[in-house]
C-alpha positions as CSV (number, residue, x, y, z in Angstrom):
1,X,18.0,16.9,4.8
2,X,18.7,20.3,6.2
3,X,21.4,20.2,8.9
4,X,19.1,21.9,11.4
5,X,16.4,19.2,11.0
6,X,16.7,15.9,12.8
7,X,15.7,12.6,11.3
8,X,12.9,12.3,13.9
9,X,11.5,15.6,12.7
10,X,11.4,14.5,9.1
11,X,9.2,11.6,10.0
12,X,6.6,13.8,11.8
13,X,4.4,14.3,8.7
14,X,3.9,10.5,8.7
15,X,2.3,10.7,12.2
16,X,-1.3,11.6,12.8
17,X,-2.5,14.1,15.4
18,X,-2.6,11.4,18.0
19,X,0.9,10.2,17.2
20,X,-0.3,7.0,15.4
21,X,1.0,6.4,11.9
22,X,-1.0,7.9,9.1
23,X,-0.4,4.8,7.0
24,X,-1.2,1.2,8.1
25,X,1.5,-0.2,5.7
26,X,4.5,1.2,3.9
27,X,3.0,0.4,0.5
28,X,0.2,2.9,1.2
29,X,2.7,5.7,1.5
30,X,4.5,4.4,-1.6
31,X,1.3,4.3,-3.6
32,X,0.6,8.0,-2.9
33,X,4.3,8.8,-3.6
34,X,4.0,7.1,-7.0
35,X,0.9,9.2,-7.8
36,X,2.7,12.4,-6.8
37,X,5.7,11.4,-8.8
38,X,3.6,10.7,-11.9
39,X,1.8,14.0,-11.5
40,X,5.1,15.9,-11.1
41,X,6.4,14.0,-14.1
42,X,3.5,15.0,-16.3
43,X,2.0,11.6,-17.0
44,X,-1.3,13.0,-15.8
45,X,-2.5,16.2,-14.0
46,X,-3.4,16.7,-10.4
47,X,-7.0,17.3,-11.6
48,X,-7.0,13.9,-13.4
49,X,-5.6,12.2,-10.4
50,X,-8.3,13.8,-8.1
51,X,-11.0,12.8,-10.5
52,X,-9.9,9.2,-10.9
53,X,-9.5,8.8,-7.2
54,X,-12.9,10.4,-6.6
55,X,-14.5,8.0,-9.1
56,X,-12.8,5.0,-7.5
57,X,-14.0,6.1,-4.0
58,X,-17.6,6.7,-5.3
59,X,-17.6,3.2,-6.9
60,X,-16.4,1.7,-3.7
61,X,-19.2,3.5,-1.8
62,X,-21.8,2.4,-4.3
63,X,-20.6,-1.2,-3.9
64,X,-20.9,-0.9,-0.1
65,X,-17.3,-1.6,0.4
66,X,-16.2,-0.8,4.0
67,X,-15.2,2.8,4.7
68,X,-11.7,2.1,6.0
69,X,-8.0,2.7,5.1
70,X,-7.8,-0.6,3.2
71,X,-10.6,0.3,0.9
72,X,-9.1,3.8,0.4
73,X,-5.8,2.5,-0.6
74,X,-7.3,-0.1,-2.9
75,X,-9.1,2.8,-4.6
76,X,-5.7,4.6,-4.8
77,X,-4.3,1.6,-6.7
78,X,-7.3,1.4,-8.9
79,X,-7.1,5.1,-9.8
80,X,-3.3,4.8,-10.5
81,X,-3.8,1.7,-12.7
82,X,-6.6,3.4,-14.7
83,X,-4.5,6.6,-15.2
84,X,-1.3,4.7,-16.1
85,X,-3.2,2.5,-18.6
86,X,-4.9,5.6,-20.2
87,X,-1.7,7.8,-20.4
88,X,1.1,5.4,-21.1
89,X,2.1,2.4,-23.3
90,X,1.4,0.1,-20.3
91,X,-1.9,-1.6,-20.6
92,X,-4.1,-3.2,-18.0
93,X,-3.4,-6.7,-19.2
94,X,0.3,-6.0,-18.7
95,X,-0.3,-4.7,-15.2
96,X,-2.5,-7.6,-14.3
97,X,0.2,-10.0,-15.5
98,X,2.8,-8.3,-13.4
99,X,0.5,-8.4,-10.4
100,X,0.0,-12.2,-10.9
101,X,3.7,-12.6,-11.1
102,X,4.3,-10.7,-7.8
103,X,1.5,-12.6,-6.1
104,X,3.0,-15.9,-7.1
105,X,6.4,-14.7,-6.0
106,X,5.3,-13.6,-2.6
107,X,3.3,-16.8,-2.0
108,X,6.3,-19.0,-2.9
109,X,8.8,-16.9,-0.9
110,X,9.8,-18.3,2.5
111,X,8.9,-16.1,5.4
112,X,11.5,-13.5,6.1
113,X,13.1,-13.7,2.7
114,X,13.0,-11.0,0.1
115,X,10.4,-11.4,-2.5
116,X,11.9,-11.6,-6.0
117,X,10.4,-12.1,-9.4
118,X,12.1,-14.8,-11.6
119,X,15.3,-13.4,-13.0
120,X,15.6,-10.6,-10.4
121,X,19.1,-10.0,-9.2
122,X,20.4,-8.2,-6.1
């Protein structure tokens, strides 16, 4: 961080015009950061990202899913999964398996404790 910029100022882009957070949940910001990182890393192009997200949003609209942030970020995840599966050695079955592992882990983790997959270490 530049010495002339305070920590509070660096967080301003995460606040909307009315001062409310742009994201409902931290994972939403993380999902978009992952997409940006993968574009910058060359896994897929910005145009491919835009097209995949647009397709996911159009499918959500066609399915009459609610027009809200939750649906938008579900579409972000769908687009990311589609592009990762198409442009890497990671396939959808592997992603679904990992998602099931995480779901089981967070369902079995006591409230307030960190969620860990079996075998994860600190």
